[in-house]
C-alpha positions in Angstrom: 92.6 57.5 69.0 94.4 54.2 68.6 91.8 52.7 66.2 92.2 55.6 63.8 96.0 55.1 63.7 95.6 51.4 63.2 93.2 51.9 60.3 95.5 54.5 58.7 98.3 52.0 59.0 96.1 49.2 57.5 95.2 51.5 54.6 98.9 51.7 53.7 99.1 47.9 53.6 95.9 47.9 51.5 97.5 50.3 49.0 100.5 48.0 48.7 98.3 45.0 48.1 96.2 47.0 45.5 99.4 47.7 43.6 100.3 44.0 43.5 96.8 43.2 42.3 97.0 45.8 39.5 100.4 44.4 38.4 99.0 40.9 38.2 96.0 42.1 36.3 98.1 44.2 33.9 100.2 41.2 33.0 97.1 39.3 32.0 95.7 42.3 30.1 99.0 42.4 28.1 98.6 38.7 27.1 99.8 36.5 29.9 97.4 33.6 29.9 99.1 30.8 31.8 97.3 29.2 34.7 100.2 30.5 36.8 99.3 34.1 35.8 95.7 33.5 36.7 96.8 31.9 40.0 98.9 34.9 40.8 95.9 37.2 40.2 93.7 35.0 42.3 96.3 35.1 45.1 96.3 38.9 45.0 92.4 39.0 45.1 92.5 36.7 48.1 95.1 38.9 49.7 93.1 42.0 49.0 90.1 40.5 50.8 92.3 39.3 53.7 93.7 42.8 54.4 90.2 44.3 54.1 88.9 41.7 56.5 91.6 42.6 59.0 90.7 46.2 58.7 87.0 45.4 59.3 87.9 43.2 62.2 89.7 46.1 63.9 86.5 48.1 63.7 84.3 45.3 64.8 86.5 44.3 67.8 86.9 47.9 68.9 83.1 48.5 69.0 81.4 45.1 69.3 83.8 42.4 70.3 81.5 39.6 69.2 81.0 37.8 65.9 79.1 34.5 65.5 81.7 31.8 64.8 79.5 29.8 62.4 79.3 32.6 59.8 82.0 35.0 61.0 83.1 36.2 57.6 79.7 37.0 56.3 78.6 38.6 59.6 81.6 40.9 59.5 80.7 42.2 56.0 77.1 42.8 57.2 78.3 44.7 60.3 80.3 47.1 58.1 77.0 48.3 56.6 75.5 48.9 60.0 75.2 52.4 61.5 75.0 51.9 65.2 73.8 55.2 66.7 75.7 56.2 69.7 78.4 53.5 69.0 79.9 53.8 65.5 79.0 54.9 62.0 78.7 52.4 59.1 81.9 51.9 57.1 80.1 50.8 53.9 77.8 53.4 52.5 75.8 51.3 49.9 74.4 47.9 49.5 76.4 47.5 46.3 79.6 47.7 48.3 78.4 45.0 50.6 77.4 42.8 47.6 80.9 43.3 46.1 82.6 42.3 49.3 80.4 39.2 49.4 81.5 38.3 45.8 85.2 38.7 46.7 84.6 36.6 49.9 83.0 33.8 47.8 86.0 33.9 45.4 88.4 33.6 48.3 86.4 30.6 49.6 86.5 28.9 46.1 90.2 29.7 45.7 91.0 28.0 49.1 89.1 24.9 48.0 90.4 24.4 44.5 92.6 21.4 45.4 94.8 21.3 42.4 92.4 22.8 39.8 93.1 25.9 37.8 91.1 29.1 38.2 88.5 29.7 35.6 89.9 32.8 33.7 86.4 34.1 32.8 85.1 33.9 36.4 88.4 35.3 37.8 88.3 38.3 35.4 84.7 39.0 36.5 85.7 39.0 40.2 88.7 41.2 39.3 86.4 43.8 37.8 84.4 43.8 41.1 87.7 44.1 43.1 88.8 47.1 41.0 85.4 48.8 41.4 85.4 48.3 45.1 89.0 49.4 45.6 88.4 52.5 43.5 86.2 53.7 46.3 88.1 52.3 49.2 90.3 55.4 49.8 87.2 57.7 50.0 85.3 55.2 52.3 88.4 55.0 54.5 88.9 58.8 54.7 85.2 59.4 55.4 85.1 56.7 58.1 88.2 58.0 59.8 86.9 61.6 59.7 83.6 60.5 61.3 85.6 58.6 64.0 87.7 61.7 64.7 84.5 63.8 65.0 83.0 61.3 67.5 86.3 61.4 69.5 86.3 65.2 69.5 82.7 65.3 70.8 83.7 63.1 73.7 
């Protein structure tokens, strides 16, 4: 199944982005406190969300092919929680995961609209904690979803 191979490939990219995010966070934890350091962390958080969104878009396009343009990003997150019987399983298993993705999406939106301002370290650190918690479960979510897709393909 092509979708499974694409998701496996995307998961490799996600692993690489996770490593960059952890490196930026570790620099800050070791004392780096310049706005540039926080900006680098913010950039990695934005990148994490971007690659996750591409992963989710693959799933959505493969099964639904339609997202409302006016709230496309939020709708995509909502769809990943939907189990569509006879079509596809849900990717996200808990409301908490959906909430976390919404927080990361909000951060990305704020980051894109800073217009010369520095990131607030306290708020950025709070979002980083959410990112780390979500990413700690991503590999298991991915493996479970891919296994369920393979099972569906086998039944066909």
